[in-house]
C-alpha positions as CSV (number, residue, x, y, z in Angstrom):
1,X,33.7,183.3,-31.9
2,X,35.6,182.7,-34.7
3,X,36.6,184.7,-37.8
4,X,34.1,183.3,-40.4
5,X,30.8,183.5,-38.0
6,X,32.0,187.1,-37.0
7,X,32.3,187.6,-40.7
8,X,28.5,186.2,-41.2
9,X,26.9,188.1,-38.6
10,X,28.8,191.4,-39.2
11,X,27.5,191.4,-42.9
12,X,24.0,190.6,-41.9
13,X,23.6,193.7,-39.4
14,X,25.9,196.4,-41.3
15,X,23.4,195.8,-44.6
16,X,20.3,196.2,-42.6
17,X,18.8,199.4,-44.4
18,X,21.8,199.9,-46.6
19,X,20.6,201.6,-50.0
20,X,22.9,201.4,-52.9
21,X,22.1,204.4,-55.4
22,X,24.1,205.6,-58.5
23,X,24.3,209.7,-59.6
24,X,25.8,211.1,-62.2
25,X,29.4,212.2,-62.5
26,X,32.7,210.9,-64.2
27,X,30.8,209.0,-66.9
28,X,28.1,207.8,-64.6
29,X,31.2,205.0,-63.6
30,X,31.3,205.6,-59.6
31,X,29.0,204.7,-57.1
32,X,28.6,207.9,-54.5
33,X,27.4,207.6,-51.3
34,X,23.5,209.3,-50.9
35,X,22.0,209.7,-47.5
36,X,21.0,206.3,-46.7
37,X,24.1,204.7,-47.6
38,X,25.7,207.4,-45.4
39,X,23.8,206.0,-42.4
40,X,24.3,202.2,-43.7
41,X,28.1,203.1,-43.6
42,X,28.1,204.3,-40.0
43,X,26.0,201.0,-39.3
44,X,28.4,199.0,-41.0
45,X,31.2,200.9,-38.8
46,X,29.6,199.8,-35.5
47,X,28.8,196.4,-36.3
48,X,32.0,196.0,-37.9
49,X,33.8,197.4,-34.6
50,X,31.6,194.9,-32.7
51,X,32.5,192.0,-34.9
52,X,36.2,192.6,-34.5
53,X,36.3,193.1,-30.9
54,X,34.2,189.9,-30.1
55,X,37.4,188.0,-31.9
56,X,39.7,187.3,-29.3
57,X,43.1,188.3,-30.9
58,X,45.4,188.7,-27.8
59,X,49.0,188.7,-28.9
60,X,49.8,185.5,-30.4
61,X,46.4,184.3,-31.2
62,X,45.5,186.4,-34.0
63,X,44.7,184.0,-36.9
64,X,40.9,184.2,-36.1
65,X,41.0,188.0,-36.5
66,X,42.8,187.8,-39.6
67,X,40.8,185.2,-41.3
68,X,37.8,187.6,-41.0
69,X,39.6,190.5,-42.5
70,X,40.7,188.5,-45.4
71,X,37.0,187.4,-46.3
72,X,35.7,190.9,-45.4
73,X,38.2,193.0,-47.4
74,X,38.2,190.2,-50.4
75,X,34.3,190.5,-50.4
76,X,34.6,194.2,-51.0
77,X,37.2,193.4,-54.0
78,X,40.5,194.5,-52.5
79,X,43.4,192.6,-53.8
80,X,44.5,190.7,-50.4
81,X,47.6,189.4,-49.3
82,X,48.6,187.6,-45.8
83,X,52.2,188.1,-44.8
84,X,53.2,185.0,-42.7
85,X,55.0,186.0,-39.5
86,X,55.0,182.9,-37.3
87,X,53.3,179.9,-37.2
88,X,49.2,180.3,-37.7
89,X,50.4,184.4,-37.9
90,X,49.9,186.6,-40.7
91,X,49.9,190.1,-41.4
92,X,46.9,191.4,-43.7
93,X,47.9,193.6,-46.6
94,X,45.0,194.9,-48.6
95,X,45.5,197.3,-51.9
96,X,44.0,199.2,-54.7
97,X,46.1,199.7,-57.4
98,X,49.7,200.7,-56.9
99,X,49.9,201.8,-53.1
100,X,51.4,205.5,-52.7
101,X,49.8,205.9,-49.4
102,X,48.7,202.9,-46.6
103,X,46.5,203.1,-43.5
104,X,47.8,200.8,-40.8
105,X,47.3,199.3,-37.2
106,X,47.2,196.4,-35.5
107,X,44.9,193.5,-34.6
108,X,46.2,192.0,-31.5
109,X,45.4,192.9,-28.1
110,X,46.4,192.7,-24.6
111,X,44.6,190.4,-22.3
112,X,42.2,189.7,-20.7
113,X,39.6,189.3,-23.7
114,X,36.0,190.5,-22.9
115,X,33.5,190.8,-25.3
116,X,31.7,193.9,-27.0
117,X,28.7,196.0,-25.6
118,X,27.7,199.0,-26.4
119,X,25.2,202.5,-25.3
120,X,24.3,205.7,-27.7
121,X,27.8,207.2,-26.9
122,X,30.5,204.2,-26.7
123,X,31.4,200.8,-27.8
124,X,32.8,199.0,-25.1
125,X,35.4,195.9,-25.1
126,X,38.7,194.6,-25.3
127,X,40.6,196.3,-28.2
128,X,37.8,198.5,-28.9
129,X,40.2,201.3,-29.0
130,X,43.2,200.0,-29.0
131,X,42.7,199.1,-31.8
132,X,39.9,197.4,-33.3
133,X,37.8,200.1,-33.7
134,X,40.6,202.3,-35.8
135,X,40.4,199.0,-38.0
136,X,36.9,199.3,-38.7
137,X,37.5,203.1,-39.5
138,X,40.3,202.7,-41.9
139,X,38.3,200.1,-43.7
140,X,35.1,202.1,-43.9
141,X,37.4,205.0,-45.1
142,X,39.1,202.9,-47.8
143,X,35.3,201.7,-49.3
144,X,34.4,205.3,-49.3
145,X,37.6,206.3,-51.2
146,X,36.8,203.5,-54.0
147,X,33.3,204.6,-53.8
148,X,34.6,208.4,-55.0
149,X,37.0,206.7,-57.5
150,X,40.4,206.8,-55.5
151,X,42.7,203.9,-56.1
152,X,46.6,203.6,-55.3
153,X,46.4,203.2,-51.6
154,X,46.2,200.1,-49.4
155,X,45.5,198.8,-45.7
156,X,48.1,197.0,-43.6
157,X,46.7,195.0,-40.6
158,X,49.5,193.9,-38.5
159,X,49.8,191.2,-35.3
160,X,52.6,191.3,-32.5
161,X,52.3,195.1,-31.8
162,X,51.5,194.9,-27.9
163,X,54.5,192.8,-27.4
164,X,57.7,193.0,-29.5
165,X,56.2,194.3,-33.0
166,X,57.0,191.1,-34.8
167,X,54.4,191.6,-37.4
168,X,55.6,195.4,-38.4
169,X,59.4,193.7,-38.5
170,X,58.3,191.1,-40.8
171,X,56.3,193.6,-42.8
172,X,59.1,196.2,-43.1
173,X,60.9,193.0,-45.4
174,X,58.1,193.4,-47.8
175,X,57.5,196.9,-48.6
176,X,54.7,198.0,-50.9
177,X,56.4,201.1,-52.5
178,X,54.1,203.6,-50.9
179,X,55.2,207.2,-49.6
180,X,53.2,207.7,-47.0
181,X,52.4,205.6,-43.4
182,X,49.2,206.5,-41.6
183,X,49.2,204.8,-38.3
184,X,46.5,204.2,-36.3
185,X,46.6,204.3,-32.4
186,X,44.1,205.9,-30.2
187,X,45.4,209.4,-30.0
188,X,41.8,211.3,-29.8
189,X,42.0,211.9,-33.6
190,X,44.8,214.3,-32.7
191,X,47.6,214.5,-35.3
192,X,50.9,213.1,-33.4
193,X,54.0,215.4,-33.8
194,X,56.4,213.3,-31.2
195,X,56.1,209.9,-29.4
196,X,58.2,208.4,-26.6
197,X,60.5,205.3,-27.1
198,X,60.4,202.0,-25.4
199,X,63.3,200.1,-23.3
200,X,62.4,197.1,-21.9
201,X,64.2,195.5,-19.2
202,X,64.4,192.0,-17.7
203,X,66.2,191.2,-14.7
204,X,66.7,187.8,-13.1
205,X,67.9,186.6,-9.7
206,X,69.2,183.6,-8.0
207,X,69.1,182.5,-4.4
208,X,69.9,179.6,-2.5
209,X,66.5,177.9,-0.6
210,X,66.5,177.4,3.1
211,X,63.5,176.7,5.9
212,X,62.4,180.2,6.4
213,X,63.1,179.7,10.4
214,X,66.6,179.7,9.3
215,X,66.9,182.2,6.7
216,X,70.8,182.7,7.6
217,X,70.8,179.3,5.7
218,X,69.6,180.2,2.4
219,X,70.2,183.3,0.5
220,X,67.0,185.4,-0.7
221,X,66.6,185.9,-4.8
222,X,63.5,188.3,-3.6
223,X,65.5,190.4,-1.3
224,X,68.3,191.0,-4.2
225,X,65.6,191.7,-6.4
226,X,64.1,194.4,-3.8
227,X,67.3,196.0,-3.4
228,X,67.9,196.7,-7.1
229,X,64.2,197.7,-7.6
230,X,65.2,200.4,-5.3
231,X,68.4,201.4,-6.8
232,X,66.9,201.3,-10.2
233,X,64.2,203.9,-9.2
234,X,66.6,206.4,-8.1
235,X,68.5,206.3,-11.4
236,X,68.3,209.9,-12.9
237,X,66.0,210.1,-16.1
238,X,66.3,212.3,-19.0
239,X,63.7,214.9,-19.8
240,X,62.8,216.5,-23.6
241,X,61.3,219.7,-24.4
242,X,58.9,218.1,-26.9
243,X,58.3,214.6,-25.4
244,X,58.8,215.4,-21.5
245,X,60.3,213.1,-18.8
246,X,61.2,209.5,-19.1
247,X,59.3,207.3,-17.0
248,X,60.3,204.1,-15.2
249,X,57.4,201.3,-14.6
250,X,57.9,198.1,-12.5
251,X,55.4,196.0,-14.4
252,X,55.6,192.5,-13.5
253,X,57.7,190.8,-10.2
254,X,57.7,187.2,-9.6
255,X,59.5,184.7,-7.5
256,X,59.6,182.5,-4.5
257,X,58.2,178.9,-3.9
258,X,56.3,179.4,-0.5
259,X,55.6,181.6,2.3
260,X,58.2,179.6,4.7
261,X,60.8,179.1,2.1
262,X,63.6,181.2,1.7
263,X,63.3,182.2,-2.1
264,X,65.8,181.0,-4.5
265,X,64.6,182.8,-7.6
266,X,63.0,185.8,-8.5
267,X,62.3,188.3,-11.5
268,X,61.0,191.5,-12.9
269,X,60.0,193.3,-16.1
270,X,60.7,197.1,-16.2
271,X,59.5,199.5,-19.0
272,X,61.4,202.8,-19.4
273,X,59.2,205.4,-21.6
274,X,62.6,207.2,-23.6
275,X,62.8,210.6,-24.8
276,X,66.0,211.3,-26.5
277,X,67.8,207.7,-27.3
278,X,68.8,204.9,-24.5
279,X,72.3,204.6,-25.3
280,X,73.1,206.7,-22.1
281,X,70.5,205.1,-20.1
282,X,71.6,201.5,-20.9
283,X,75.2,202.2,-20.1
284,X,73.9,203.5,-16.6
285,X,71.7,200.7,-16.1
286,X,74.4,198.1,-17.0
287,X,77.1,199.7,-14.5
288,X,74.2,199.7,-11.9
289,X,73.4,195.9,-12.8
290,X,76.6,194.1,-13.7
291,X,77.7,191.5,-11.3
292,X,74.2,191.9,-9.1
293,X,72.0,189.6,-11.8
294,X,71.2,188.2,-15.0
295,X,69.7,191.1,-17.2
296,X,68.6,191.7,-20.7
297,X,67.2,194.5,-22.9
298,X,64.5,193.0,-24.7
299,X,63.0,195.7,-26.5
300,X,64.6,199.2,-27.7
301,X,62.3,200.9,-29.9
302,X,63.3,204.5,-30.7
303,X,61.4,207.8,-29.9
304,X,59.8,209.4,-33.2
305,X,59.1,213.0,-34.5
306,X,56.8,213.4,-37.3
307,X,55.9,216.6,-39.5
308,X,53.2,218.8,-38.3
309,X,50.6,218.7,-41.2
310,X,48.3,222.2,-41.9
311,X,44.7,222.0,-40.5
312,X,45.0,218.9,-37.9
313,X,45.0,219.4,-34.1
314,X,48.2,218.1,-32.7
315,X,49.4,216.2,-30.0
316,X,52.8,214.4,-28.0
317,X,52.0,210.8,-26.8
318,X,54.0,209.0,-24.2
319,X,53.4,205.4,-25.7
320,X,55.2,203.5,-28.7
321,X,53.6,202.3,-32.0
322,X,54.7,199.9,-34.5
323,X,55.9,202.9,-36.9
324,X,59.9,202.5,-35.7
325,X,59.8,199.3,-37.3
326,X,58.2,200.2,-40.5
327,X,60.6,202.3,-42.0
328,X,60.4,201.3,-45.4
329,X,56.7,202.2,-45.7
330,X,57.1,205.5,-46.3
331,X,57.0,208.7,-44.1
332,X,54.7,208.2,-41.1
333,X,52.0,209.6,-40.0
334,X,50.2,208.9,-36.5
335,X,46.3,209.4,-35.7
336,X,43.5,207.6,-34.8
337,X,40.1,207.7,-32.7
338,X,39.9,206.7,-28.8
339,X,41.6,207.5,-26.0
340,X,44.8,206.1,-24.5
341,X,44.0,206.4,-21.1
342,X,40.9,203.6,-21.3
343,X,43.2,201.4,-23.3
344,X,44.5,198.1,-21.6
345,X,41.7,198.9,-18.6
346,X,39.0,197.2,-17.6
347,X,36.5,199.3,-19.0
348,X,38.0,200.0,-22.4
349,X,36.0,202.0,-24.9
350,X,35.9,203.9,-27.9
351,X,33.4,206.7,-28.5
352,X,31.4,206.4,-31.6
353,X,31.5,209.9,-32.8
354,X,35.1,209.8,-32.7
355,X,35.0,206.5,-34.8
356,X,33.0,208.3,-37.6
357,X,35.0,211.5,-37.3
358,X,37.8,208.8,-37.9
359,X,36.5,208.2,-41.2
360,X,36.7,211.7,-42.4
361,X,40.0,212.4,-41.3
362,X,41.8,209.2,-43.2
363,X,39.7,209.9,-46.0
364,X,41.2,213.5,-45.8
365,X,44.8,212.3,-45.1
366,X,44.8,209.8,-48.1
367,X,43.6,212.4,-50.5
368,X,46.3,215.1,-49.1
369,X,49.3,212.7,-49.3
370,X,48.7,211.1,-52.4
371,X,48.6,214.7,-53.9
372,X,51.4,215.8,-52.3
373,X,54.9,215.6,-54.7
């Protein structure tokens, strides 16, 4: 589904049963939520989540989702600017006034894409919890804030988080002057006080092809790879009192030509969740791999330690976010509906009640942070 088709369907469905009213207060200038509006906003939240999920936006292919969000937010009188990142890829920045606080998350997803469906308790589909349900909660929260007369806040929706955070890095070149950025990731609506870092390592091996009946004539790149992977798994990993242990995952292995050919090539991608910096770990790995293969540290995202705010349930997470790349957007806050345990899986889903609660929490955070000196 393209962005414009999704926009039309979402607008049509979310307005079913909507009742807009005005109640006295502040010169009768503000629109307030009446009970029927509150119900309509819940319908909008769920329909918006499904509409976003149904737009394929695997990293590198976010354009249709960008089109949808630009139209959706412009129709609600936000000032919308696209920040070009690469060819046909842009971040979406929307604001009311001069943003002091910015709500942000990402619009790209991991593969494979699959469509939304729902039951009474959950919305399912790729990106439902990571992070399109969060996008929907932040937008509906923004609408509520506007209805309550709040201004000077923004929305920043980023591409590329699932790979290299290129969207966040581009956004950091164009800060909006905000004092706080509230990043949305699936934390089950808990306020995160610490998140692990991310060290990505790619390794490449070369060998010599030969007939498998005469392996001594060739040189197996896969045998070399397997030996190195065993050694990498035996590297001692550090432990942090707050963040816990660093972990290593061998995520991708590839190589070879055919079962009857001694392989002349082999590669692997390894991801280490770091807890107290990567310098010493990089040194150890470099010493281990030197002279044995080609290797590259593709990504090195630092850990994050964030302040605790009164009145919020807190947690520590093992995943990495865009926040380390958004240093010029203000002091970081991390919270969002959904569970990371179902993100990136074939049964990804988000609990509807958490989406609704997310609206309340985002509104509360924006108000509290705006009022901080």
